[in-house]
N, C-alpha and C positions, 0 to 999 in steps of 0.2 A: 858386415854385411853379405850375406851369399845371393845366387839363382842358383834354379837347379838347369841345368840337362840332360841331355841325351844320346846315345850314342847310337849310329844304326843297327846294333843288337838290340832295343828298346833299352839300355841300362839307365840305370838314374844315381847320380850325383851330381855333388853340394858344390860351388866351385867359387871363391872368394869373387861376391860384385867386383871390383872394378876391375876385377880384372880380364884378359879376352878367353873368350874359350876357345881352349888347347885342339886341334888338329879331330876331325872323327864326332866332337862333341857342338851339342843346337841344345839351344835355349828353350826350356819350355812355357817362358814369361809368369816367372812366380817367384818371386826374394821376395826376401825378409833375413830374418834371426837364424841362425843355426837350428832352432831350434822347428820355429814353423818354418821351413822347406826339407826338413826330416822327415814329418807328419803329412805333409803334404804327399813326401814317399814312401811315405807306409799305405794312404788310401790309393799311392796313383801305378803303384807296382807291384800288385802282391803276392806274383808270381816270381819269383827271381830268378828263372833259368833264362839263362839266353835265347833271340827268338831265333836262332836255327840251329836251336839244339829242342826247341817246341817244334820247328815247321820238321824236323828230323824223327823225333817219339810218333806227330801228327801222316807221315806220310807224302806234306805236304814239298 
């Protein structure tokens, strides 16, 4: 079982459900099998460009 985690750059990953989330990452509240978590990530994170790069490109 896994959980979905996200960092300050809005990058998503999966992490073993029974392990503490590493520093700099936080849980998004989604957990399940590897396939379920990856399916969530595909829909929640369509643009894999890090947040800082998106901001730089938009001039924000």
